[in-house]
VOGU-3710 file (C-alpha; in Angstrom, 3 decimals, decimal comma):
1> minimiksgl> 73,841/-21,640/8,778  70,787/-21,237/10,942  70,903/-17,497/10,655  71,095/-17,716/6,914  67,997/-20,025/6,849  66,058/-17,604/9,083  67,027/-14,648/6,934  66,019/-16,568/3,831  62,657/-17,441/5,385  62,015/-13,867/6,382
11> lhrksgwvka> 62,907/-12,669/2,908  60,519/-15,293/1,401  57,644/-14,152/3,771  58,367/-10,520/3,015  58,299/-11,218/-0,726  54,950/-13,001/-0,325  53,495/-10,018/1,614  54,747/-7,603/-1,049  53,188/-9,732/-3,806  49,920/-9,907/-1,840
21> ivflfisvil> 49,843/-6,147/-1,311  50,640/-5,488/-4,972  47,936/-7,912/-6,102  45,344/-6,249/-3,746  46,333/-2,854/-5,022  45,922/-3,827/-8,650  42,607/-5,467/-7,872  41,295/-2,346/-6,312  42,453/-0,264/-9,331  40,818/-2,663/-11,758
31> lafsnfayca> 37,618/-2,774/-9,717  37,412/0,978/-9,586  38,094/1,253/-13,306  35,471/-1,382/-14,125  32,842/0,335/-11,941  33,654/3,649/-13,604  33,295/2,096/-17,079  30,145/0,268/-16,011  28,462/3,364/-14,602  29,406/5,375/-17,622
41> efvygdvngs> 27,101/3,358/-19,909  23,771/5,171/-20,238  20,522/3,211/-20,232  17,060/4,711/-20,417  15,049/3,914/-17,274  18,271/3,167/-15,323  17,951/6,126/-12,906  20,230/4,657/-10,259  23,093/4,001/-12,703  23,266/0,272/-12,069
51> gsvdsvdyal> 23,501/-0,589/-15,735  20,038/-2,217/-15,944  16,369/-1,248/-15,481  14,677/-2,984/-12,551  12,120/-2,563/-9,727  14,574/-0,267/-7,851  14,452/2,178/-10,751  10,656/1,865/-10,895  10,377/2,726/-7,170  12,733/5,656/-7,542
61> vkgyilgmit> 10,706/7,153/-10,431  7,520/6,767/-8,367  9,226/8,579/-5,425  10,351/11,360/-7,708  6,864/11,917/-9,169  5,428/11,927/-5,650  7,952/14,465/-4,551  9,567/12,162/-2,059  12,946/12,601/-3,729  14,353/15,403/-5,952
71> efpgpdgkka> 17,411/13,709/-7,378  18,340/10,232/-8,598  21,389/8,198/-7,538  22,654/7,788/-11,148  24,677/10,598/-12,694  22,235/10,920/-15,592  19,223/9,912/-13,553  16,855/12,702/-14,833  17,661/11,919/-18,404  17,250/8,203/-17,837
81> gdvnadgein> 13,910/8,734/-16,133  12,432/10,673/-19,020  11,779/7,527/-21,034  9,540/9,147/-23,589  11,891/12,101/-24,057  9,243/14,766/-23,616  11,369/16,878/-21,330  9,793/15,907/-18,046  9,409/12,903/-15,722  5,739/12,240/-15,035
91> sidfalmksy> 3,025/9,564/-14,824  3,461/8,634/-18,546  7,114/7,731/-17,859  5,945/5,749/-14,777  3,498/3,825/-16,890  6,086/3,110/-19,569  8,549/1,762/-16,988  5,863/-0,599/-15,609  5,135/-1,875/-19,131  8,803/-2,455/-19,710
101> llglikkfpa> 9,304/-4,372/-16,496  6,206/-6,521/-17,234  7,673/-7,268/-20,688  4,827/-5,514/-22,487  7,296/-3,308/-24,374  10,822/-4,113/-25,334  12,259/-0,534/-25,388  11,243/2,984/-24,499  10,020/5,621/-26,965  13,098/7,731/-26,143
111> edipavtptp> 15,328/5,044/-27,637  13,808/5,705/-31,069  14,529/9,370/-30,922  17,887/10,529/-32,467  20,392/11,716/-29,857  20,493/15,461/-29,288  22,517/17,760/-27,035  21,038/17,225/-23,566  19,326/20,182/-21,894  18,351/20,492/-18,257
121> tappkkgnvt> 14,856/19,146/-17,505  12,423/20,817/-15,156  11,187/18,984/-12,042  8,091/16,947/-12,669  4,872/18,920/-12,516  2,412/18,035/-9,870  -1,287/18,849/-10,119  -2,932/21,757/-8,373  -6,596/20,780/-8,130  -8,348/22,319/-5,121
131> ytlvkvsnpt> -11,981/22,315/-4,042  -14,404/24,044/-1,704  -17,310/22,114/-0,318  -20,269/24,465/0,079  -22,211/23,943/3,334  -25,291/25,455/4,772  -24,862/27,304/8,098  -27,183/25,022/10,048  -26,970/21,617/8,477  -29,362/18,774/9,209
141> adqidaynri> -28,215/15,279/10,207  -28,644/14,225/6,538  -26,451/17,106/5,363  -23,782/16,539/7,910  -23,527/12,872/6,950  -23,423/13,796/3,244  -20,731/16,486/3,750  -18,515/14,018/5,589  -18,894/11,404/2,881  -18,323/13,924/0,005
151> qsamdkaief> -15,303/15,441/1,735  -13,720/12,033/2,192  -14,418/11,179/-1,499  -13,075/14,512/-2,778  -9,941/14,383/-0,604  -8,955/11,019/-2,000  -9,813/11,980/-5,587  -7,809/15,164/-5,344  -4,818/13,198/-4,006  -4,782/11,035/-7,138
161> ynnytsitkt> -5,117/13,989/-9,493  -2,430/15,997/-7,793  0,038/13,095/-7,651  -0,467/11,731/-11,164  -1,422/14,769/-13,323  -0,222/18,265/-13,972  -3,726/19,650/-14,133  -4,675/22,872/-12,350  -8,315/23,415/-11,537  -10,392/25,102/-8,843
171> ltvyyepsvs> -13,578/23,269/-7,980  -16,785/24,071/-6,083  -18,631/21,104/-4,696  -22,292/20,992/-3,680  -24,589/18,496/-2,018  -27,809/18,704/-4,041  -30,317/15,933/-3,020  -32,346/16,478/-6,231  -29,405/15,254/-8,414  -29,973/11,613/-9,276
181> tadgningti> -26,325/10,545/-9,101  -23,539/13,151/-9,469  -22,431/15,542/-12,162  -19,490/17,760/-13,106  -19,373/20,866/-15,251  -16,447/22,494/-17,070  -17,143/25,684/-15,057  -15,622/23,790/-12,058  -18,807/22,755/-10,243  -19,515/19,185/-8,962
191> rfgsnrsymn> -22,816/18,178/-7,519  -23,540/15,000/-5,483  -27,106/13,762/-5,088  -28,525/12,022/-2,048  -27,664/8,516/-3,144  -24,739/7,604/-0,887  -23,433/4,894/-3,274  -22,141/7,743/-5,476  -20,319/9,503/-2,642  -16,971/7,791/-3,258
201> hitamheiah> -13,615/8,818/-4,684  -14,139/6,889/-7,910  -17,232/8,882/-8,801  -15,472/12,054/-7,675  -12,585/11,390/-10,064  -14,988/10,748/-12,885  -16,678/14,104/-12,207  -13,375/15,941/-11,956  -12,602/14,597/-15,459  -15,763/16,299/-16,661
211> tvgvgtsgkw> -14,706/19,613/-15,031  -11,405/19,615/-16,927  -13,032/18,934/-20,316  -13,936/15,248/-20,739  -17,220/15,415/-22,603  -17,602/19,063/-21,819  -14,903/21,035/-23,692  -15,574/22,577/-27,101  -12,879/20,322/-28,663  -14,168/17,034/-27,254
221> sslivngvyt> -16,632/16,244/-30,098  -13,915/16,772/-32,777  -11,598/14,336/-31,040  -14,224/11,501/-31,191  -14,382/10,042/-34,670  -16,646/7,026/-35,260  -16,590/6,297/-31,575  -12,774/6,432/-31,263  -10,790/9,065/-29,443  -8,204/10,449/-31,868
231> gpnataaira> -5,965/12,765/-29,780  -2,321/11,635/-30,154  -1,254/12,082/-26,521  -3,948/10,045/-24,895  -3,719/7,434/-27,652  0,020/7,075/-26,891  -0,816/6,842/-23,218  -3,295/3,980/-23,569  -0,815/2,098/-25,769  1,915/2,531/-23,174
241> itgdsnavik> -0,420/1,374/-20,403  -1,588/-1,742/-22,256  1,538/-2,523/-24,228  -0,647/-2,843/-27,292  0,567/-0,676/-30,224  -2,966/-0,828/-31,735  -4,940/0,003/-28,581  -7,416/2,870/-28,819  -9,669/4,770/-26,430  -13,396/4,562/-27,207
251> gdsthfwpyg> -15,682/7,438/-26,535  -19,115/9,117/-27,055  -20,416/12,642/-26,594  -19,638/12,630/-22,859  -17,484/9,675/-21,749  -14,482/7,522/-22,653  -13,389/4,050/-21,875  -11,384/2,170/-20,692  -10,337/3,924/-17,421  -13,078/6,526/-17,748
261> lnytsevksd> -14,353/5,371/-14,329  -17,883/5,294/-15,634  -18,761/2,604/-13,126  -17,224/1,933/-9,753  -17,042/-1,773/-10,738  -14,411/-0,927/-13,318  -11,845/-0,316/-10,614  -9,964/-3,357/-9,441  -6,940/-1,618/-7,913  -5,314/1,789/-7,459
271> qdlinhciiv> -3,492/1,276/-10,742  -6,811/1,719/-12,555  -7,149/5,102/-10,903  -3,626/6,017/-11,801  -4,247/4,999/-15,454  -7,372/7,174/-15,441  -5,150/10,156/-14,324  -2,525/9,403/-16,950  -5,112/9,371/-19,713  -6,975/12,542/-18,589
281> damkkdgi> -3,614/14,372/-18,212  -2,769/13,274/-21,790  -6,201/14,395/-23,030  -5,510/17,833/-21,560  -2,335/17,857/-23,648  -4,537/17,076/-26,681  -6,395/20,285/-26,029  -9,650/19,327/-24,249
//
Protein backbone atom coordinates (compact mmCIF):
# COMPACT_ATOMS: atom_id res chain seq x y z
CA UNK A 1 0.00 0.00 0.00
CA UNK A 2 2.82 2.35 0.92
CA UNK A 3 4.64 1.50 -2.33
CA UNK A 4 1.51 2.28 -4.32
CA UNK A 5 1.17 5.66 -2.58
CA UNK A 6 4.83 6.51 -3.23
CA UNK A 7 4.51 5.57 -6.89
CA UNK A 8 1.33 7.61 -7.15
CA UNK A 9 3.09 10.62 -5.60
CA UNK A 10 6.03 10.29 -7.95
CA UNK A 11 3.72 10.06 -10.94
CA UNK A 12 1.87 13.16 -9.75
CA UNK A 13 5.13 15.09 -9.35
CA UNK A 14 6.37 13.89 -12.74
CA UNK A 15 3.10 14.97 -14.32
CA UNK A 16 3.49 18.42 -12.71
CA UNK A 17 7.03 18.76 -14.05
CA UNK A 18 5.93 17.78 -17.52
CA UNK A 19 3.12 20.33 -17.43
CA UNK A 20 5.54 23.03 -16.25
CA UNK A 21 8.03 22.21 -19.01
CA UNK A 22 5.29 22.20 -21.66
CA UNK A 23 3.94 25.51 -20.35
CA UNK A 24 7.42 27.06 -20.40
CA UNK A 25 8.06 25.77 -23.93
CA UNK A 26 4.76 27.18 -25.21
CA UNK A 27 5.47 30.52 -23.48
CA UNK A 28 8.86 30.78 -25.17
CA UNK A 29 7.33 30.00 -28.56
CA UNK A 30 4.58 32.58 -28.08
CA UNK A 31 7.06 35.19 -26.87
CA UNK A 32 9.32 34.59 -29.86
CA UNK A 33 6.36 34.81 -32.22
CA UNK A 34 5.06 38.00 -30.61
CA UNK A 35 8.52 39.58 -30.80
CA UNK A 36 8.79 38.62 -34.45
CA UNK A 37 5.38 40.08 -35.23
CA UNK A 38 6.15 43.19 -33.18
CA UNK A 39 9.46 43.87 -34.89
CA UNK A 40 7.93 43.25 -38.30
CA UNK A 41 5.77 46.39 -37.98
CA UNK A 42 7.54 49.26 -39.77
CA UNK A 43 7.46 52.75 -38.21
CA UNK A 44 9.21 55.81 -39.64
CA UNK A 45 11.77 57.12 -37.16
CA UNK A 46 11.97 53.76 -35.34
CA UNK A 47 15.54 52.93 -36.35
CA UNK A 48 16.07 50.37 -33.59
CA UNK A 49 12.94 48.36 -34.42
CA UNK A 50 11.33 48.75 -31.00
CA UNK A 51 7.93 49.62 -32.43
CA UNK A 52 7.94 53.28 -31.35
CA UNK A 53 9.94 56.47 -31.89
CA UNK A 54 11.78 57.72 -28.83
CA UNK A 55 14.98 59.36 -27.59
CA UNK A 56 16.98 56.20 -28.32
CA UNK A 57 16.12 56.47 -32.02
CA UNK A 58 16.99 60.19 -31.91
CA UNK A 59 20.42 59.42 -30.43
CA UNK A 60 21.05 56.65 -32.98
CA UNK A 61 20.24 58.97 -35.91
CA UNK A 62 22.61 61.57 -34.46
CA UNK A 63 25.35 58.95 -34.15
CA UNK A 64 24.74 57.86 -37.75
CA UNK A 65 24.99 61.42 -39.10
CA UNK A 66 28.18 62.02 -37.11
CA UNK A 67 29.69 58.81 -38.53
CA UNK A 68 29.84 57.12 -35.12
CA UNK A 69 27.74 54.19 -36.40
CA UNK A 70 27.14 52.88 -39.93
CA UNK A 71 24.15 50.63 -39.29
CA UNK A 72 21.00 50.73 -37.16
CA UNK A 73 19.78 47.94 -34.85
CA UNK A 74 16.40 47.69 -36.59
CA UNK A 75 16.06 45.53 -39.74
CA UNK A 76 14.74 48.54 -41.72
CA UNK A 77 16.75 51.14 -39.81
CA UNK A 78 17.98 53.12 -42.80
CA UNK A 79 14.53 53.32 -44.33
CA UNK A 80 13.05 54.32 -40.96
CA UNK A 81 15.69 57.02 -40.44
CA UNK A 82 14.95 58.72 -43.77
CA UNK A 83 11.84 60.42 -42.36
CA UNK A 84 11.44 62.86 -45.25
CA UNK A 85 12.01 60.14 -47.88
CA UNK A 86 14.60 62.06 -49.86
CA UNK A 87 16.92 59.06 -50.18
CA UNK A 88 19.42 59.97 -47.48
CA UNK A 89 19.68 60.38 -43.72
CA UNK A 90 20.97 63.84 -42.85
CA UNK A 91 20.50 66.86 -40.61
CA UNK A 92 17.00 67.51 -41.97
CA UNK A 93 15.85 64.07 -40.78
CA UNK A 94 17.53 64.82 -37.43
CA UNK A 95 15.57 68.09 -37.09
CA UNK A 96 12.31 66.38 -38.05
CA UNK A 97 12.82 63.70 -35.41
CA UNK A 98 13.43 66.35 -32.77
CA UNK A 99 10.23 68.16 -33.77
CA UNK A 100 8.32 64.86 -33.60
CA UNK A 101 9.62 64.01 -30.12
CA UNK A 102 8.79 67.52 -28.89
CA UNK A 103 5.26 67.14 -30.23
CA UNK A 104 5.68 69.94 -32.77
CA UNK A 105 4.71 67.63 -35.62
CA UNK A 106 2.43 64.60 -35.48
CA UNK A 107 3.89 62.62 -38.35
CA UNK A 108 6.84 62.62 -40.71
CA UNK A 109 6.76 63.85 -44.34
CA UNK A 110 7.59 60.33 -45.54
CA UNK A 111 4.27 59.08 -44.17
CA UNK A 112 2.41 61.21 -46.72
CA UNK A 113 4.36 59.76 -49.65
CA UNK A 114 2.79 56.72 -51.39
CA UNK A 115 4.69 53.50 -50.76
CA UNK A 116 7.17 52.54 -53.47
CA UNK A 117 9.54 49.66 -53.96
CA UNK A 118 12.41 50.34 -51.55
CA UNK A 119 15.84 51.03 -53.01
CA UNK A 120 19.16 51.00 -51.17
CA UNK A 121 20.07 54.38 -49.70
CA UNK A 122 23.56 55.82 -49.74
CA UNK A 123 25.35 56.61 -46.46
CA UNK A 124 24.68 60.13 -45.18
CA UNK A 125 26.83 62.77 -46.80
CA UNK A 126 29.22 64.68 -44.59
CA UNK A 127 30.57 68.07 -45.51
CA UNK A 128 34.03 68.64 -46.87
CA UNK A 129 34.77 72.25 -45.97
CA UNK A 130 38.48 72.96 -45.53
CA UNK A 131 40.49 76.11 -45.00
CA UNK A 132 43.98 77.54 -45.09
CA UNK A 133 44.89 80.38 -42.77
CA UNK A 134 47.41 82.61 -44.53
CA UNK A 135 50.19 83.77 -42.19
CA UNK A 136 53.16 86.05 -42.67
CA UNK A 137 56.61 84.55 -42.22
CA UNK A 138 57.60 86.73 -39.26
CA UNK A 139 54.39 87.57 -37.40
CA UNK A 140 54.11 90.25 -34.75
CA UNK A 141 52.64 89.57 -31.33
CA UNK A 142 49.34 91.02 -32.57
CA UNK A 143 49.33 88.72 -35.59
CA UNK A 144 50.19 85.64 -33.55
CA UNK A 145 47.33 86.36 -31.18
CA UNK A 146 44.95 86.96 -34.10
CA UNK A 147 46.04 83.78 -35.89
CA UNK A 148 45.40 81.70 -32.77
CA UNK A 149 41.94 83.19 -32.26
CA UNK A 150 40.98 82.86 -35.92
CA UNK A 151 42.20 79.26 -36.11
CA UNK A 152 40.18 78.32 -33.04
CA UNK A 153 37.09 80.01 -34.50
CA UNK A 154 37.47 78.39 -37.91
CA UNK A 155 38.15 74.91 -36.50
CA UNK A 156 34.90 74.95 -34.54
CA UNK A 157 32.92 76.47 -37.42
CA UNK A 158 34.24 73.86 -39.86
CA UNK A 159 33.33 71.09 -37.42
CA UNK A 160 29.68 72.16 -37.46
CA UNK A 161 29.56 72.54 -41.24
CA UNK A 162 31.17 69.17 -41.86
CA UNK A 163 28.94 67.36 -39.36
CA UNK A 164 25.62 68.93 -40.32
CA UNK A 165 25.87 69.77 -44.03
CA UNK A 166 26.92 68.02 -47.23
CA UNK A 167 28.67 71.16 -48.51
CA UNK A 168 32.11 71.03 -50.13
CA UNK A 169 34.17 74.23 -50.16
CA UNK A 170 37.83 75.20 -50.01
CA UNK A 171 38.44 78.41 -48.08
CA UNK A 172 41.34 80.81 -47.73
CA UNK A 173 41.33 82.86 -44.54
CA UNK A 174 43.19 86.11 -43.89
CA UNK A 175 43.84 88.41 -40.98
CA UNK A 176 43.33 91.93 -42.35
CA UNK A 177 43.36 94.58 -39.59
CA UNK A 178 41.80 97.12 -41.95
CA UNK A 179 38.56 95.10 -42.18
CA UNK A 180 36.05 96.58 -39.74
CA UNK A 181 34.45 93.27 -38.70
CA UNK A 182 34.75 90.20 -40.95
CA UNK A 183 33.62 89.32 -44.46
CA UNK A 184 33.18 86.31 -46.72
CA UNK A 185 33.23 86.08 -50.51
CA UNK A 186 31.83 83.43 -52.84
CA UNK A 187 35.36 82.97 -54.20
CA UNK A 188 36.15 81.23 -50.91
CA UNK A 189 37.99 84.00 -49.06
CA UNK A 190 37.21 85.06 -45.50
CA UNK A 191 38.83 88.08 -43.86
CA UNK A 192 38.87 88.90 -40.16
CA UNK A 193 39.61 92.43 -38.98
CA UNK A 194 41.46 93.42 -35.82
CA UNK A 195 38.36 93.51 -33.61
CA UNK A 196 38.75 90.41 -31.43
CA UNK A 197 35.03 90.25 -30.63
CA UNK A 198 34.42 88.95 -34.17
CA UNK A 199 37.06 86.22 -33.94
CA UNK A 200 34.62 83.53 -32.87
CA UNK A 201 33.01 80.45 -34.41
CA UNK A 202 29.60 82.12 -34.78
CA UNK A 203 31.01 84.89 -36.95
CA UNK A 204 33.09 82.31 -38.82
CA UNK A 205 29.98 80.24 -39.61
CA UNK A 206 28.17 83.36 -40.79
CA UNK A 207 31.03 84.16 -43.17
CA UNK A 208 31.22 80.56 -44.41
CA UNK A 209 27.56 80.91 -45.38
CA UNK A 210 28.52 83.89 -47.56
CA UNK A 211 31.28 81.86 -49.24
CA UNK A 212 28.78 79.17 -50.28
CA UNK A 213 26.27 81.61 -51.75
CA UNK A 214 24.21 83.31 -49.04
CA UNK A 215 23.86 86.87 -50.32
CA UNK A 216 26.64 86.31 -52.85
CA UNK A 217 25.41 83.83 -55.47
CA UNK A 218 23.80 84.95 -58.71
CA UNK A 219 20.55 83.22 -57.75
CA UNK A 220 20.21 84.76 -54.29
CA UNK A 221 18.31 87.89 -55.34
CA UNK A 222 15.73 85.87 -57.29
CA UNK A 223 15.00 83.74 -54.22
CA UNK A 224 14.15 86.78 -52.08
CA UNK A 225 10.67 88.06 -52.95
CA UNK A 226 9.22 90.92 -50.89
CA UNK A 227 11.65 90.15 -48.10
CA UNK A 228 10.82 86.43 -47.97
CA UNK A 229 13.11 83.60 -49.05
CA UNK A 230 11.16 81.42 -51.49
CA UNK A 231 13.39 78.39 -52.07
CA UNK A 232 11.36 75.21 -51.35
CA UNK A 233 14.08 73.21 -49.57
CA UNK A 234 15.06 75.84 -47.02
CA UNK A 235 11.40 76.74 -46.49
CA UNK A 236 10.66 73.09 -45.70
CA UNK A 237 13.65 73.05 -43.36
CA UNK A 238 12.53 76.06 -41.30
CA UNK A 239 9.03 74.58 -41.02
CA UNK A 240 10.47 71.29 -39.81
CA UNK A 241 12.68 73.08 -37.29
CA UNK A 242 9.90 75.26 -35.89
CA UNK A 243 7.00 72.87 -36.31
CA UNK A 244 5.08 75.76 -37.89
CA UNK A 245 3.63 74.91 -41.30
CA UNK A 246 3.47 78.63 -42.14
CA UNK A 247 6.99 79.58 -41.05
CA UNK A 248 9.16 81.45 -43.55
CA UNK A 249 12.73 82.66 -43.77
CA UNK A 250 13.13 86.41 -44.10
CA UNK A 251 15.97 87.90 -46.11
CA UNK A 252 17.49 90.90 -47.84
CA UNK A 253 20.21 91.38 -50.43
CA UNK A 254 22.91 89.79 -48.26
CA UNK A 255 21.47 88.06 -45.19
CA UNK A 256 18.67 85.82 -43.90
CA UNK A 257 16.99 85.24 -40.57
CA UNK A 258 16.28 83.41 -38.32
CA UNK A 259 19.41 81.31 -37.84
CA UNK A 260 21.49 83.51 -40.14
CA UNK A 261 23.92 84.12 -37.25
CA UNK A 262 23.94 87.82 -38.08
CA UNK A 263 24.70 88.60 -34.43
CA UNK A 264 26.44 86.43 -31.86
CA UNK A 265 23.62 87.25 -29.42
CA UNK A 266 21.24 85.18 -31.59
CA UNK A 267 22.87 81.95 -30.43
CA UNK A 268 21.52 80.46 -27.22
CA UNK A 269 22.75 76.89 -27.71
CA UNK A 270 24.51 74.60 -30.19
CA UNK A 271 21.09 73.72 -31.61
CA UNK A 272 20.92 77.23 -33.09
CA UNK A 273 24.20 76.53 -34.89
CA UNK A 274 22.91 73.16 -36.10
CA UNK A 275 19.73 74.82 -37.38
CA UNK A 276 21.89 77.34 -39.25
CA UNK A 277 23.71 74.46 -40.95
CA UNK A 278 20.45 72.71 -41.81
CA UNK A 279 19.09 75.83 -43.47
CA UNK A 280 22.27 76.69 -45.40
CA UNK A 281 22.52 73.08 -46.59
CA UNK A 282 18.91 73.30 -47.80
CA UNK A 283 19.63 76.63 -49.50
CA UNK A 284 22.42 74.96 -51.46
CA UNK A 285 19.84 72.45 -52.67
CA UNK A 286 17.74 75.43 -53.75
CA UNK A 287 20.60 76.43 -56.03
CA UNK A 288 22.40 79.28 -54.30
